[in-house]
C-alpha positions as a Markdown table, in Angstrom:
| # | Residue | x | y | z |
|---|---|---|---|---|
| 1 | Unk | -10.7 | -11.5 | -30.5 |
| 2 | Unk | -8.0 | -14.0 | -30.2 |
| 3 | Unk | -5.3 | -11.1 | -30.3 |
| 4 | Unk | -7.0 | -9.5 | -27.1 |
| 5 | Unk | -7.0 | -13.0 | -25.5 |
| 6 | Unk | -3.1 | -13.4 | -26.4 |
| 7 | Unk | -2.6 | -9.9 | -25.2 |
| 8 | Unk | -4.3 | -10.8 | -21.9 |
| 9 | Unk | -2.4 | -14.1 | -21.4 |
| 10 | Unk | 0.7 | -12.2 | -22.2 |
| 11 | Unk | 0.0 | -9.5 | -19.7 |
| 12 | Unk | -0.8 | -11.9 | -17.0 |
| 13 | Unk | 2.5 | -13.9 | -17.6 |
| 14 | Unk | 4.4 | -10.4 | -17.4 |
| 15 | Unk | 2.6 | -9.8 | -14.0 |
| 16 | Unk | 3.5 | -13.3 | -12.9 |
| 17 | Unk | 7.0 | -12.8 | -13.4 |
| 18 | Unk | 7.1 | -9.4 | -11.5 |
| 19 | Unk | 5.4 | -11.5 | -8.6 |
| 20 | Unk | 8.1 | -14.3 | -8.8 |
| 21 | Unk | 11.1 | -11.8 | -8.9 |
| 22 | Unk | 10.0 | -9.5 | -6.1 |
| 23 | Unk | 8.3 | -11.8 | -4.0 |
| 24 | Unk | 9.9 | -15.1 | -4.4 |
| 25 | Unk | 13.6 | -14.4 | -4.8 |
| 26 | Unk | 16.0 | -13.0 | -2.1 |
| 27 | Unk | 17.6 | -10.8 | -4.9 |
| 28 | Unk | 14.5 | -9.4 | -5.9 |
| 29 | Unk | 13.1 | -8.7 | -2.4 |
| 30 | Unk | 16.5 | -6.8 | -1.8 |
| 31 | Unk | 16.3 | -4.7 | -5.0 |
| 32 | Unk | 12.5 | -3.9 | -4.0 |
| 33 | Unk | 13.4 | -2.7 | -0.7 |
| 34 | Unk | 16.4 | -0.6 | -2.2 |
| 35 | Unk | 13.8 | 0.6 | -4.6 |
| 36 | Unk | 11.4 | 2.0 | -1.9 |
| 37 | Unk | 14.2 | 3.2 | 0.1 |
| 38 | Unk | 16.0 | 5.2 | -2.7 |
| 39 | Unk | 13.0 | 6.5 | -4.3 |
| 40 | Unk | 12.1 | 8.1 | -0.9 |
| 41 | Unk | 8.4 | 6.8 | -1.2 |
| 42 | Unk | 8.0 | 6.8 | 2.4 |
| 43 | Unk | 10.0 | 10.1 | 3.2 |
| 44 | Unk | 8.9 | 13.5 | 3.5 |
| 45 | Unk | 11.1 | 16.0 | 1.8 |
| 46 | Unk | 11.3 | 19.7 | 2.3 |
| 47 | Unk | 12.7 | 22.0 | -0.4 |
| 48 | Unk | 13.6 | 20.3 | -3.4 |
| 49 | Unk | 14.9 | 21.7 | -6.7 |
| 50 | Unk | 12.7 | 20.7 | -9.8 |
| 51 | Unk | 14.9 | 18.2 | -11.2 |
| 52 | Unk | 15.3 | 16.2 | -8.2 |
| 53 | Unk | 11.6 | 16.2 | -7.4 |
| 54 | Unk | 10.9 | 14.9 | -11.0 |
| 55 | Unk | 13.2 | 12.2 | -10.6 |
| 56 | Unk | 12.0 | 11.1 | -7.3 |
| 57 | Unk | 8.5 | 11.4 | -8.2 |
| 58 | Unk | 9.2 | 9.1 | -11.3 |
| 59 | Unk | 10.9 | 6.6 | -9.1 |
| 60 | Unk | 8.0 | 6.7 | -6.6 |
| 61 | Unk | 5.5 | 6.1 | -9.6 |
| 62 | Unk | 7.5 | 3.1 | -10.5 |
| 63 | Unk | 7.6 | 1.5 | -6.8 |
| 64 | Unk | 3.9 | 2.2 | -6.9 |
| 65 | Unk | 3.3 | 0.3 | -10.1 |
| 66 | Unk | 5.3 | -2.8 | -8.5 |
| 67 | Unk | 3.2 | -2.6 | -5.2 |
| 68 | Unk | 0.0 | -2.6 | -7.5 |
| 69 | Unk | 1.3 | -5.3 | -9.6 |
| 70 | Unk | 2.5 | -7.5 | -6.3 |
| 71 | Unk | -1.2 | -6.4 | -4.8 |
| 72 | Unk | 0.5 | -5.8 | -1.7 |
| 73 | Unk | -1.4 | -4.5 | 1.3 |
| 74 | Unk | 0.0 | -1.7 | 3.8 |
| 75 | Unk | 1.0 | -4.1 | 6.7 |
| 76 | Unk | 2.8 | -6.4 | 4.1 |
| 77 | Unk | 4.7 | -3.5 | 2.7 |
| 78 | Unk | 5.6 | -2.0 | 6.3 |
| 79 | Unk | 6.6 | -5.6 | 7.0 |
| 80 | Unk | 9.3 | -5.6 | 4.1 |
| 81 | Unk | 10.3 | -2.3 | 4.9 |
| 82 | Unk | 11.0 | -3.1 | 8.4 |
| 83 | Unk | 12.4 | -6.4 | 7.4 |
| 84 | Unk | 9.9 | -8.5 | 9.1 |
| 85 | Unk | 8.2 | -10.2 | 6.4 |
| 86 | Unk | 7.4 | -13.6 | 7.2 |
| 87 | Unk | 8.0 | -15.5 | 4.2 |
| 88 | Unk | 6.4 | -15.5 | 0.7 |
| 89 | Unk | 2.6 | -15.2 | 0.8 |
| 90 | Unk | 1.3 | -14.8 | -2.4 |
| 91 | Unk | -2.2 | -14.8 | -3.6 |
| 92 | Unk | -1.3 | -14.5 | -7.3 |
């Protein structure tokens, strides 16, 4: 039981680190926006070869994971992408 509690605390600490980096530092916000852009997560792609498709899908999965960790809603994501985010609101 103590090991499970330690693991849960460690996981919470890691999640808070993600929030600190990607929501509360200018460099983190720049990197996160770049990850969203370069992964093509908001882009519809036509015919693509299999290797590029697999690479893009993996990058998009990582961006989705970060979005999930940060608990961002669609409006906040859109604001970040459009560079209109109004500060560092964070519930976590």
